[in-house]
N, C-alpha and C positions, 0 to 999 in steps of 0.2 A: 840528649837529655838537659834538663829546664836547670837557671840556675836557682830560681823561689822565687820571691816574695824579696823586692831588695830592703835592707836596714832602716828601721823606720830609727837607726843613731844619725845625728847631728852635729855628734862627736865636742862635746856638752858631758861629761862622764863626773856627773854629783848625786855619787849613790845615798842615796837617806842612811844617817848613821845608823835610825831603828830600826834598820832593813825594809826600809819603806821602796818604791822605784826608783830609779834615776831621773832627779828631773831634769835632766835634759832630754829625754826619752821617751821614758813615764813606763823603763819594762824593767819589771822585777831584775834580781840579778838571773836568778834561773833559767829566766826568758830572755837576757844579755847572753850566758853560759851555751845554752842549747840549740840557740836560735841557726846554727848551721846545720844543726842532723832533725828537726822539727820536719816535718811536712810543709810543702805551699798551701798547704787549706789551715794546720795550726796557726804560720804564720800570720796570713791574711784575717787571723781570727783576733791576733794580738796586735796588727797594725786599724783592720775595722773596729778597737776599742781604747783606742790612744785618745778622740777624739771624748771621750765621756770621761776619761781621767783627767782631761785639759779640766774640762767643765768640773769634775769634783778640786781638786787642787786652789782651783779658783776660784772657789764655792766656801772652800777652807779658809781659807785665804784672805776675804770677805768677812768670816765671823772671825779670823783672830784665832787660827790653829797653826 
């Protein structure tokens, strides 16, 4: 049995108070809580989306948001 995709958690949990993603791993609360129950395809889709989330986060910071 497969163990699934390794969690992108970086052990720097900083959930956004406004309900946004954790500033450590950029996953939503639902993604963090549901990780162990997700299929490998669902987990991989989240991991694959993290670079896009990072780009958006840094672009927003540059614009002062």
